[in-house]
C-alpha positions in Angstrom: 89.6 95.4 94.4 90.1 97.6 97.5 91.7 101.0 96.6 95.1 101.8 98.2 96.1 105.4 98.6 99.1 107.2 100.1 98.1 110.5 101.6 100.5 113.2 102.7 99.0 115.1 105.6 98.8 118.8 106.0 97.9 121.2 108.8 94.3 120.5 109.7 94.6 116.7 109.2 95.1 116.1 112.9 91.9 113.9 113.0 93.5 111.6 110.4 96.6 111.2 112.6 94.3 110.3 115.5 92.4 107.9 113.3 95.7 106.1 112.7 96.6 106.3 116.4 96.8 102.5 116.7 99.8 102.5 114.3 102.0 104.7 116.6 104.0 103.6 119.7 101.7 105.7 121.9 98.4 107.5 121.0 99.2 110.8 119.2 98.3 113.9 121.0 96.3 116.5 119.1 98.6 119.4 120.0 101.8 117.5 119.0 100.2 116.4 115.7 99.2 119.9 114.9 102.7 121.1 115.7 104.3 118.4 113.6 102.0 119.0 110.6 102.6 122.8 110.8 106.4 122.6 110.8 108.1 123.2 107.4 110.1 120.2 106.5 108.0 117.7 108.6 106.2 115.1 106.5 103.7 112.4 107.6 102.2 110.0 105.0 99.5 107.4 105.7 98.6 104.5 103.5 94.9 103.8 103.5 93.6 100.5 102.3 90.0 101.4 101.5 89.1 103.6 104.4 91.4 101.9 106.9 94.8 103.4 107.9 97.3 100.6 107.2 100.6 102.2 107.8 102.5 105.5 108.1 105.9 107.1 107.6 107.3 110.3 109.0 110.2 112.2 107.5 112.1 115.3 108.6 114.2 117.5 106.3 117.5 118.4 107.8 119.7 121.1 106.3 123.3 121.7 107.1 125.4 124.7 105.8 128.0 122.6 104.0 125.9 119.6 102.9 122.5 120.8 101.8 119.2 119.1 102.7 118.7 115.4 103.4 115.6 113.5 104.5 115.6 111.6 107.8 113.1 108.7 107.8 112.0 109.2 111.4 109.5 106.4 111.8 107.7 103.7 109.8 104.9 101.5 111.0 102.6 99.0 109.3 99.5 97.5 111.0 99.9 93.8 111.6 97.1 92.6 109.1 98.9 94.6 106.3 102.4 93.4 106.9 104.1 91.5 104.1 101.9 93.1 101.5 104.2 95.9 100.4 102.7 98.7 102.4 106.0 99.6 104.2 108.0 99.5 100.9 105.3 101.7 99.3 105.6 104.3 102.2 109.4 104.3 102.1 109.4 104.8 98.3 106.8 107.6 98.6 109.1 109.4 101.1 112.1 108.9 98.8 110.1 110.3 95.9 109.1 113.3 98.0 112.7 113.8 99.1 113.8 113.8 95.4 111.1 116.4 94.6 112.4 118.5 97.4 115.9 118.3 96.1 117.3 116.4 99.1 120.7 114.9 98.4 120.0 111.7 100.3 117.6 110.0 102.7 118.7 108.0 105.7 117.2 105.9 108.6 118.5 104.2 111.7 117.3 100.7 112.6 118.6 97.7 114.6 120.5 95.2 112.6 118.3 92.4 114.1 115.1 94.1 113.0 114.8 91.8 109.9 111.5 93.2 108.8 112.8 96.8 108.7 116.0 95.7 107.0 114.1 93.9 104.3 111.7 96.8 103.8 114.4 99.4 103.5 116.4 97.2 101.1 113.3 96.5 99.0 112.8 100.2 98.7 116.3 100.7 97.4 118.4 101.5 100.5 122.0 100.3 100.8 123.9 99.7 104.0 126.8 102.1 104.5 128.3 101.6 107.9 128.1 100.4 111.5 127.1 103.7 113.2 126.4 103.8 116.9 123.5 105.8 118.1 123.9 107.7 121.4 121.0 109.3 123.1 120.6 112.1 125.7 117.4 111.8 127.8 116.5 115.4 128.4 113.3 114.8 130.3 113.2 115.9 134.0 114.0 113.2 136.5 110.9 111.7 138.1 
């Protein structure tokens, strides 16, 4: 049986982020990986199947003066050959466990309603649907 391990990365693990680069929307940049991993409250977990990165999850702790700290599930990705095998659910549950250990009062994620794979994964990991929020975005990059 091939071992499956979830690893929480720490500063100095930038090479592991780069090794899992195929899982990200774009290839991770070393300096951004180093910054992410060094920030308190930023978490990146990778599932390895054997020695192969199969998926990752990122979470960011957010604290508000009148609410306390909650975990934002920033991104989840699972490599195509590992989809449908519980890797995504494992990652989401691992982040929820970490959030509990950090005394977060909740964890939340945004996804598109028609992203059926994401909806199934989050529900399988224990999430419930609360509302029909609308996400609005400001593009702060300079015009090209």
